[in-house]
C-alpha positions in Angstrom: 104.4 87.0 130.5 105.0 90.6 128.2 104.0 88.3 125.4 101.1 88.1 127.9 100.7 91.6 128.6 101.0 92.5 124.0 97.5 89.9 123.6 95.8 91.5 126.4 96.9 95.0 124.6 95.5 93.7 120.9 92.5 93.2 122.6 92.1 89.5 120.5 88.2 87.6 120.4 90.6 84.3 121.1 93.9 82.3 121.8 95.4 79.2 122.3 97.7 78.1 125.0 99.6 75.2 124.1 102.2 73.3 127.0 105.6 72.2 124.7 105.7 68.1 124.7 108.1 66.3 123.5 106.5 63.1 120.6 108.6 60.2 119.6 111.1 59.8 117.5 112.1 64.1 116.5 115.0 66.2 117.6 113.4 67.2 120.1 113.7 64.0 121.8 116.7 62.6 119.6 118.6 65.9 120.7 118.0 65.6 124.2 118.3 69.1 126.6 115.0 69.7 126.6 113.6 69.2 130.4 109.3 70.5 129.9 107.8 71.5 132.4 106.4 70.1 135.9 102.2 70.3 136.0 102.8 72.8 139.2 105.1 74.8 137.1 103.1 75.5 134.3 99.7 75.9 136.2 102.2 78.4 137.9 102.7 79.3 134.0 99.5 79.6 132.6 97.2 81.2 136.2 99.8 84.1 135.6 99.5 84.7 131.3 95.4 84.5 131.6 94.8 86.9 134.4 96.9 89.5 131.4 94.8 88.8 128.9 91.3 90.7 127.7 88.9 90.0 130.0 86.8 89.0 126.7 89.2 86.8 124.9 88.0 83.3 124.1 90.4 80.6 125.7 90.9 77.4 122.8 93.3 75.6 124.3 95.1 75.3 127.2 96.4 72.2 127.0 97.7 69.7 124.7 96.3 66.4 123.1 98.8 64.1 121.8 98.3 60.1 121.2 99.2 58.7 124.4 101.8 55.7 122.2 103.8 59.1 120.8 104.0 61.5 123.8 107.6 61.2 125.3 107.1 63.9 127.8 105.7 65.3 129.6 103.2 62.7 131.1 100.8 65.9 132.4 99.5 66.7 129.0 97.2 63.0 128.2 94.4 63.9 132.2 93.3 68.1 130.0 91.7 68.2 132.5 93.2 67.9 135.5 95.2 71.0 133.4 92.3 72.7 133.0 90.8 72.2 137.0 94.9 73.1 138.5 94.6 76.5 137.0 91.4 77.5 137.7 91.7 76.3 141.9 94.7 78.9 141.5 93.4 82.0 140.3 90.6 80.8 143.0 93.9 80.5 145.5 95.1 84.3 144.2 91.6 85.2 144.3 92.5 86.5 140.4 90.1 85.4 137.4 91.1 86.6 133.4 91.2 90.7 133.3 93.4 90.9 136.8 96.0 92.6 135.3 94.9 93.9 132.2 95.9 96.9 131.0 94.2 98.8 127.9 
């Protein structure tokens, strides 16, 4: 969240938030030892991250894109609408929004 706070202070016009995912035949797949975030973990982190951003920063991306045939994990990134919907729901549940924790 320190990164989110710093990005907020920078008052950037736009940012992209991108979950790490494993693609077939890459070192991340073949070397092992990496466990991707579960959907709910990502939802928690992404929604909290948004709270620290400058309120008018445009979020260009908040999920990932990868052809299904190349994706190893996590499978949930294939459903971008679900990810976006869950982040919005989480923010509503907390009574929060982008910029809630922003400090100038």
